[in-house]
N, C-alpha and C positions, 0 to 999 in steps of 0.2 A: 858032267857039268858041275856036280857038287864038289869034286876034287879041285876044280879051278877056283872055286870060292874060298877054299882053305889055303891056297898058295898065293893069293892076292894077285891074280892075273886079270887083265882086261880082255873082255870078249867083244869082238866087233863082228857083226853079221851084215853082209850086203844083201839087202832085200830089194833089188831093183825091180820096179814095177814092169818094165819092158820085158824082162826075162821070164817072170812067172805070173804076171798079171797082178792087178791091183788088189783084188779080193784075196788071192793066195798070199800076197805079201803081207796084208793086214793080219790074216789068220796066223801065219808063221810068226809075225811080230808079237802077237798076243801069247802064243804058245811059248816062245822063248822068254818073254817077260815074266810069265808065270813060273817057268822053270827056274829062272835066276832068283826070283823072289822066294820060292820055296827053299832053294839052296841057302839063301841068306838067313832064312828063319831057322833052318836046321843048324847052321853055324852058330847062331845066337843061342840055341838050345844047348849045344855042346859046351859053349863057353860058360853058361850058368851052372852046368853040371860039374865042370872042372873047378869052379870057385868054391864049392861046398866041401 
Protein backbone atom coordinates (compact mmCIF):
# COMPACT_ATOMS: atom_id res chain seq x y z
CA UNK A 1 0.00 0.00 0.00
CA UNK A 2 2.87 2.39 0.71
CA UNK A 3 4.20 2.04 -2.83
CA UNK A 4 0.76 3.12 -4.16
CA UNK A 5 1.04 6.36 -2.21
CA UNK A 6 4.36 7.13 -3.89
CA UNK A 7 3.10 6.63 -7.46
CA UNK A 8 -0.02 8.80 -7.02
CA UNK A 9 -2.65 6.13 -7.64
CA UNK A 10 -6.22 6.08 -6.37
CA UNK A 11 -7.32 3.14 -4.23
CA UNK A 12 -11.00 2.15 -4.33
CA UNK A 13 -12.25 -0.56 -2.00
CA UNK A 14 -15.74 -2.06 -2.20
CA UNK A 15 -16.95 -2.75 1.33
CA UNK A 16 -20.50 -3.87 0.59
CA UNK A 17 -22.38 -4.50 3.82
CA UNK A 18 -24.37 -7.34 2.27
CA UNK A 19 -21.28 -9.34 1.40
CA UNK A 20 -19.31 -9.19 4.64
CA UNK A 21 -21.70 -7.65 7.15
CA UNK A 22 -21.94 -4.14 8.54
CA UNK A 23 -19.58 -4.63 11.48
CA UNK A 24 -16.87 -6.21 9.34
CA UNK A 25 -17.25 -3.50 6.68
CA UNK A 26 -16.75 -0.79 9.31
CA UNK A 27 -13.73 -2.57 10.77
CA UNK A 28 -12.09 -3.02 7.36
CA UNK A 29 -12.83 0.63 6.54
CA UNK A 30 -11.05 1.75 9.72
CA UNK A 31 -8.08 -0.53 8.99
CA UNK A 32 -7.69 0.67 5.40
CA UNK A 33 -8.10 4.32 6.41
CA UNK A 34 -5.37 3.94 9.02
CA UNK A 35 -3.08 2.18 6.55
CA UNK A 36 -3.53 4.93 3.94
CA UNK A 37 -2.96 7.63 6.57
CA UNK A 38 0.27 5.99 7.76
CA UNK A 39 1.47 5.66 4.16
CA UNK A 40 0.79 9.38 3.63
CA UNK A 41 2.71 10.25 6.79
CA UNK A 42 5.69 8.16 5.71
CA UNK A 43 5.59 9.87 2.31
CA UNK A 44 5.68 13.30 4.00
CA UNK A 45 8.61 12.13 6.14
CA UNK A 46 10.55 11.04 3.04
CA UNK A 47 9.88 14.39 1.35
CA UNK A 48 11.29 16.37 4.25
CA UNK A 49 14.40 14.20 4.39
CA UNK A 50 15.03 14.78 0.69
CA UNK A 51 14.73 18.57 1.08
CA UNK A 52 17.64 18.82 3.51
